N, C-alpha and C positions, 0 to 999 in steps of 0.2 A: 122092086121097090124104088120109088123115085125119091131123089135127095130133097125135094122141095116139099114133100108131103108132110102133113102135120097129123100126128097120132094123138088121140085121146086115150089115155090109159090111166089105171089106178096105179100110182107110183107107191113107193114104201110109205109115204106119209099122207098124200092127199091126191085128189084128181089132178092130173097134170096134162099139159100139151107138151109133146116131144117132137123134135125135128132136128136134121142135120143143118138146117138153115136158121140161125138165130134171128136174122133180120126179118124173116117171115113171121116168127113168133112175136117180135116186137110190133110189127105192123098189126097183127091180129089183136093185140093187147092194147093198141092205140098209144104207144109210147115211142120214144125216140129209136129210130132204126139201128143206131150204133150203140145203144146201151147194152152193157154186159149182161149175159144170161148164164144162169147156172149150167154146168156141164156135168151130166151124171155119167159115171164110169162103172163098168161091171167088175173091176178088180183093181188091187193096189198096183199090180204090175202095169196095168193100162194107165193109171194115174201117172206113173213115172215116165211115160212117154210124153206127157204134157208139160210136166214141170219137175222141179227139184224141191222136195220137202226138207226143210231144216232138220238136221240129225236129231235135235233135242225134242222134236214133236212127232217123230215117226211112230213111237208106241201110242201116242194119243190118237193119232190118225187111224192106226190099225184097229184100235179098240172101239173107236166111236161108232155109235149106232144112230141112224136117223139124224145125222149132223152135216151140216154144210160149212165149209171152210173157204174164206175169202183170202186170198193171197195178196201180197204187196202189189201184183200187177192188176189188181181189182177183179180178177177172174175167180169165179166161185165154183167149187167142186164138191161132189158128194159121191162117195163110194156106195153103191147099193148093196146091201146085205139081204134084203127080202128076197127069197127064192122065186116068188112069183113074178115079181118085176125084173129081177135080174135075168130071168130066163127069156123075156122079151128083149131086154137090152143087150144080151149076148149076140143077137143077130147083127148089131151094129157096133158093138164095143163101146161107144160113147155117143151120147146125144145131148143136144141143148134141151132144157126142160124149164117150164114155168108153170105156175098154177093155172088151172082151167077156168079163169074168170077175167072179166074186163078189169083193168087197172082201177083200183079204188072201190069195186063193187063186190058183192058176196057171190058165192058160187051159185050158178044157175044151170042145171043139166041141159035145158033147151038151148041157152046160148053156147054152152060148151060144145054140144053136138053140132051146132052151125059152124063153129069155128074150125073144126078138124076136117080132114080128108078121110081118115080111117079111124074107126073105133076098135080098140082092143079091149075085149072083155075077158075076165077070168071069173073064178068062183066068187070073188069079193064084190064084183059090180063096180059101179062108179060112185064115189061119195066124197064129200069134202071132210077132210080129217084135220089133225093137228099138223101144222107146218113144222118143218125140221128145225132143230136148234141151229143157231148160226154163230160162228166164231170167226174172228179176224185174226190172222197169223202174221206176224212179222219175224225178224230174225231173233227177237229176244223174248217175246211173250205171245200168249193167246188171250184175246179179249173177247167175252161173251157179248154178242150183239142182240140176240133175242133167245 
């Protein structure tokens, strides 16, 4: 497996592009190469290797399903609970992820297949679903963004 490869897979929420190289994902989506990208992790213990979660929000994070959390350093994380997607993610531990569409456009399978190097198919196939809930976390509160 090449670190620069881009995988098209059905994530726990919608069709997504995943890679270990977030700059390549940004280039494919035609946005700023340094723009922060969501990092999906396969477990809470893996999340702890990337950041420290404020104590008051640990239970919220542990119980959250299909939710993305943006931390004060502007890095977004999602702990994947879906068994199908987590099975793929366990091979990497964590990967950068973004929706499989060009910025500002609707999902198009043909374009999604052109943007990736490897297609990962499971029984669900590839489809555009509901995006994850998004919350912003700081030291004192959680704010729902979408």
